N, C-alpha and C positions, 0 to 999 in steps of 0.2 A: 329613566331608570334602566339600568343595565339589565338585559335578559340573563336569567340565571342559567348556569351550565346544567345540562341534563345528564344524570349519570346513573348507571345501573351498578350497584355495589356487589361484588362477588361475596359469597358466603364466608370465605376465609378471611376476608378483610372486616366484615361484620363481627365475626367471632373474636378475632384478635382486638378489634376496637372496643368491644364491650367488655373485655377482660383486662385490657392494658390502657393507661393514659400516657400521654406525652410522646408517643411514637406516632408515625404516620396514620396507621389505622385508627388509633385513639382520637386523633384530631379530626379524621374524616367523620366518625361517629358523632363527635361533638358538633362539627360543622353541619351535619345532617339535622341534629336536634335544633341548631340555631338557624337552620334555614338559609345557610350561605349558598346552597345549590339546590336544584330540583332533583330529589332523589325519585327514581322510577322502579316500581316493583310489579311483578305479576303475581297472580294467585299462587302459582306453582313455586315461585322463588321465595314468597312469604312463608309457605309452608315448609320450605327447606330450612329457612332461617330457624323456624320453631324447632323443628326436628333436630338439627345439629346442636342448638343451644340446650335443649332439653336433655339430650343424651349425654353431652360432654360435661356439663356443669353439675356440681353438687346440688341436691335437692334445695337446700337452703339458699344457695346463690341463685338458682334458676327462678325461685319464687320471687325474688326481687328483681331480677334482670328482665323477666317477662314484661314488666311495666315499661321498661326502657324500650323493649322491642315494639311494644304498642305505640309509644310515642314516635318511634320512627316510622311505623306504618301510617300513623295518623298524618304525618307530614308528607308522605310519599304520594306520588301520582300512581293510581292503580292502572296498570297497562293491560288492556285487553289483548290477548294473544289471538289475532285473527289467522295467522299463518306460522308455519314452522319451516325451517331450512335444514335439510338433511342430505349428506352428512355436514355438520358444521364444526365438529371437534373430534379428536380422537378419544376423548372421554365423554361417554353419553351423558354422564352427570352434569356436564357443562352446558348441554344444549338448551336447556330452559333459560339459562342466563343470556345466551345469544338470542334466542327467540324474543325475550323480553327487550334487549337492547335494539334488536332490528324493528320490531313493532313500535318502540318508543323513539326511534331515531336518536338514540343516546350513546354516550361513551360507556364502555365496560371498564371498570376499575377492579383490578385483580392482582393478587400476589403470585399468581401462576400464569405468567405470560405465554409460557410454551404451549399449553393446551388451547390457547386462543389464536395461535398463529394461522391456522387454516382459515378461520373466520375474518381474521384481518386481511389476509391476502385475497381470498375468493369472494368475500361479502363486502370488502372495504369497510369493515367495522372498525371504528376507532378503539383501540385497547391501550389502556395506560396502567403503570404501575401506581401504587399509592402515592409515592413521592412525586412522580411526574403529574398526577392528578392535582396535587396539592399546589404544585408550582403553577399550573394552569389556573387553579382556582384563585391564586394570589394576584395573577395578572389583572390589571386595572381596566383594560379596554378590550373590546372584541378584536380590534386590530392586532393588539399585543398578543393575545391568545391564538389567533390564526397564524401570525409570524412565528410563534413558538412551536405550533404544530407542523408548519411548514419546514422549519429547520429540522425537526426531528425525522421528517420524512425525506429530508435531503432534496427538496425541490423548491423552485421560486414560489413566492406567495401567490402570484397570479395563477400559476399552474395548479397549485393546491386547491385554490377555490374552485377552479373548473372541475377538479378531481371530486370535490365535495358535492357538486351539482350534478355530476355525471349519473347516468343510469347505473344501478348497482348489479344488474343481472349478470349471471355467469352460467355456463353450460354444465359446470361440474357438480351441480347440487340440484335437488328437487325442492320446490316450494309446495307444501301441502297444507290443507286447512288444519287449524288447531284441533285437538281432540275433545275439547269441551266447548259448549256454547257460551256466549257472552254472559248470560243470566247465571249459568252455572258457576262460571269463574267469580262473579260478583257475590254471589250467594256464599261461596265458600270463603272468600276473603272476609266478609262481615262475620261469619261464624268464628273465624279465626281470631279476630279482634275481640269479639265477645268473650271468647275463652281466655284470652290473655288478661283482660281487665285493664283498668287505667289508674293512674296516680296523678298527684298534683305536680305543678311546675317545680315546686321546691323539692319534692321527693325524687323526681327524675334526676334532677341535677345533683342531688346529694348521692344518689347511687353511682352516678358517673364520676364524681370526685373521689369516691372510694375505690375506684379501679386500681389495680397494682401498677407500679411504674413499668414502662415498657423497657425491654432490654435495649442496649445500644443499637442504633440503625446503621447498617453497612453502607447504605447508598450515600455517597458524597454530596448528593443534591439535598439532603435533609440537613440544612444548616440551622444553627441557633436562630439566625435572623429570620428565616422563613417560618420557623416554628413560632417564634415570638410574635410575628406579625399576624399569623392566623389565630393564635390564641387571643390576641387583643381584639380581633374582630368577633370571635366567639364570645368572649367576655361582655362586649358591648351589646351583642345581639341576644344573649341569654336572658337578659332582664326584661326583655318584651316579648320573647318567643312564646306562643301559647302552647300549652300541653293539655291533652284531654283530662278533664277532672279538675282543672284548675279554676 
């Protein structure tokens, strides 16, 4: 069985994906529910998801969308933040996303690549746009995935593999202990999920199907063939994917 890609999905992608269907962000959210990749979240990132959605959505819409958020968190790996890396972004609001990805050894998927450039260069953190992530997700073998990433970095495959295995430390930042204990992070995550509530498999997919169509995607990599291939995989997986409460 192929190892699933590990990814931390930035809040801007989650918000777009929970409100629009058919675009890259919408397919990522559906693929998350269908468990086509291993999503990783920290307690801090999960709380940010809730805060942004609750503030930006109309109360009636949030009352339903919160069940989908719980379904996402149910499928996610809760990442304990043992350490933080400072500074890691020009936007302090992005630092918990980077902390989650570094502790999880996962890819960051974001629509805001510029604010993650420092982490990409200094911490060797893989950072992808939604379209690039879906292209990677569509790759059928680990060798294909590594080749794809190596080409994006402009280096030979062997050199890229050595790069992935190399020590990540750099003198330009400080590594400090996380500000909450493991127990505090886990307890806060449980409280959040209890507050969100859960829904059945059928209800979660119904809410996702009711999303508004996404506007046209400017990235030329978002082809009809890529979208269709991923939507076919989601359709096949959604029939068996468990949702809390089902």
